[in-house]
Every structure is written in structure tokens, then in C-alpha cells.
N, C-alpha and C positions, 0 to 999 in steps of 0.2 A: 615565473612559480609560480605564481597568482593569476595571472590568466590563464594559466594550466589548471588549477585546484578548482576554481572559481566559473569558468567560461567552459572550458575545454572538455570536462572533465562531466559538468553536469550534461553536452551535449551529445556526448559521449553514451550516458548511462540511458540518452530518450532514444538514443539509436537502437543499442541494445535492447532497451524494452520492446522497441515497437517487432524489431527482428526478432529477438526472442520468444514472441507471444506467438508470430506468424511462423516458425519452424515449432513452437511446443502444439498447437493447432495440427497441423502438420503429421508429425512426429509420433502426440497418443491421446489427441483431441482435449486435452485439461484432463484425461481420465486419471482418479486418484490413485496415488500411490502402492493402498491394501486394498481391494473389494471384494464382495463376496463374502462370503463362511469367514476369510480371514480378516475381518477388519473388524479393529478393535472398534468397543462401543465408547473404551475413553479417547481414540483417536476422532472420532463420529462426533461424541461433544465437545471436543477442542476446537476441530472444523467448524462449527455454529458457533461456540464463544467468539471466535476469534475472528469468523468474517461479520458476525453480528457489533462485536465492540470494535474493531480496525474499521467498518461501516461508519460507526457513531463518531468517531477520532475524525476520519476523514472529511465528514460532513462539518462537523466541525470546526477543523484549518481552513476548509475552504471557505465557512460563513468571516471566519475569523480576519482573513488575508482580503476579503471584500468588502468589511464593514470596516475596519481599523482603515483609520485615516492617517497620512505619513509619519505619525509619530504619536498618536491615541489611543486609549482603548477603542473599542466600539460603545455603543450608548450603551448606557447601565442598565436597562430590563434584559436589553440582548444579551450583555456578558455573562449578567446574573444563571442565566439559563446555558449557557453553551458550559459553564463553570457546572451548573450540576449535571448536564450529560456525560463531561469529559472525568468524572466524579466516579461516574455511575461506567463508563465505555474502556478507560482507562486500566483498571483491574479484570474487566471481560475479558477485555484483548489477551493482556498478559496471562493468564488463566488457560487462557487460549492455547497462547502460541504454545505454553509447559506441557498442557498434555500431549499437543501435534508434535513437538522434540522428542524430551525428554524421555517419555516410554520408548519409541522408536532407536534412539541411541543405548538404551541398557536392556532393549527385549535380545533374543534368542535370533534362529535363522529362519521364522515361521514370518518375520517381519519384515517388508519393504529396506532393502539396502540404506546406507544414510551414508550419501556424497560428501567428499570434502563442503562445496556450496552450503549442503542444508548443515555444518559444523560452523560454517563462519555463521550462517541463519540468526541461527538462537543469541548468541553475544551482542550480535550488529541490532537486534531486536532491545536486549538490552542498556545497551549504547545510545537507541534512540530513545528510548524509556526513561532513563538516570537524567538524561541531556535537558528533555524535556518537561523533567522536574525542577530541574536548575533555574533555567529559563523562566518555568513559571514562578517560582520563589526565587528569582532574584534579588539577592541582600542587596545590591550596589546598583540599582538605579538611578540614570540618569535625571535627576529631578523626577516631573512626574511626565518624561516620555516613555513610552509603550516601546523599549530596544527588540522587542523584537519584528515591533512594524518598521523599525528603523533601517535594522538589519537583512534576519530573514525574508521577512517578506515584500521588500522591497526589491532585495537583489532576486528573489523567484521572479519578482514581474518583472524587471528588466530583460530576464530570461528569455522573455515572450517578445521581447520588441524590437525595433531595429536597431537597438543602442546596447545591448549590453554592458553591466558596469559590473565590473570585482570590488569596486570601491568601498561598497557598502558591507564587505564583509573581513575586508582586509585588518580594520581597526577596533571589530567586534570581539568582545568577551570568548575563552573560550568554549564555554557550555556552549553559543550560538556559533562558533566555527565547528564544533564538535557533532551536533543535530544537523548543521546543513549538510554537511559530510558523510554523515551516517545514511541520512535520505537518500541520497544521490545515490552512494552506493547502495543500497536495500534497491532500490529503484532498477538499476544497472543488473542487479543478480537477480530480482523475483520473478522471471520465467524459467530460471532455470533452478527453480527451490521447490519441494513440495508447497509450497505456499499459491504454486503460481493457478494452480485451480481452485482454489479459495472461492472467489470470484465469477470468473470464467466459464468453471467447469460443470457450475448447476445450469447457469446459461446456454451452453456448446447440448449438452443432454438433454435441457429444455426441448430446443428449437430438433433435435434427432427424432426426438419423440414425435412433433407435431408433424416432420416430414415421413417418416413411418405411418403414420397416420392418415394424413392427407395424397400420398402418394395410389395407395388401390382407391380410393372415392374418387379421384380426378384420373384415372385409368379406364374406372368402367362406365365412367361420362361418355355418352356417345360424343363425335368431333360434328357441331353444325356445319349442316351445309349453305353452302354461298349460294343466293340465287341467280338465278343466269338472267 
């Protein structure tokens, strides 16, 4: 069971994330759930807020994983900067998620239908936020050790090595385990939720517009003649 939860499930989530994004690109090019005149201004604000907040949180987490030692926090000034960014990013991302999901769940027929995966996503995001707060303000730290670095970060690094290890999480406290499992599940279902186009959608639409602009220009240019 331990290997299934902490090794097999993460790799299945990685595969689901990659395959799901390829499917989503072929299926609808990450088109927003509601667009054009039916697009609600609140949802557009929600998408922007979630994109900004989640992007900042992701950058903080990546920096934390890279800069943290095996069991200690990053250096003082960097840790302070990360804390400030996190204080701004967390409520921004949370507000964006609420604006994206809650109005759609409560609305009538004009909005895009809510899928079962979407109904799971909001509680999952809440679990990630609450477990993150519990990890950040852990009331029972082991001496001066940074427990997130000794458990979550070490486990995540091992998944990208030749010897993945579940031992880092088996003895971890419940908030750390809940956070790890919640992030893995979110990674696996991400391409099938309305959040899939939050980051990929703008990139795909920008490249499509560039292709439309460049194609007529390239077609009008004469082909160079080869010299004999």
C-alpha cells in the first residue's frame, strides 16, 4: 500500500498529466469553457487572479525545493522574500479559484456545464490550501528541522531519481501526507478540469494568432531560385 500511494500513484499522475494535456490540445486547443459574449467578467477576473496567484506560488515552491537543505530552511533573506510572495499569492489564487468555480456551480443554463471532475477540483484546492497552512505553521516541529524539506521535498526529488523512495512520507505527519496526496491527485486530473487552459490556453492562442499572421506573409514571398 505504501508503494502504491507514494510511488505508483505519482507516476500514474505524471502520465495522466502528459497524456491528458495532449488530448486536451487535440480536443479543443485548451479553449475556455465560456467565451465570446457568454463569457462572464467575473470568470475572466477569476482566471487572471488564479493564473497570477498560482504562478507565484509555483515559483515559490520550486525555489523552496531547490534552496532548502536536507532538513533546514532556505537562507534568511530568501525565506523572508518567499514568505512575502506567498502571503500575496495564496489569497489571490484562492479568490481566483472561487470566482472560477462557484458562480458556475450556482448559475443557470447559460454557463458551461459543471463536470464531476470540476466538482472535485474545488474541494481538492481547499485541501491543498489548508494542508499548506498546516505545514507552514506546524505546531510540532522536530527541533529546528524543516519538516517539509525532510519529507515532501525529499520524496518529490526521489521521484525524479533512479531510486524513488516512499520512506520519506510513511512516517510524516498527517498534514504532510494530505498535502502530498492532494497535489498528486490535482496533477493527475488537471488536464480534465476547467483549470487546464489557465496557463496553456493563452500560449496556444498566441501561437495560433502568430501562425495566422505569418502564414499569408510567407505565402506571398517568392521562392528563391536555385542557381545552376
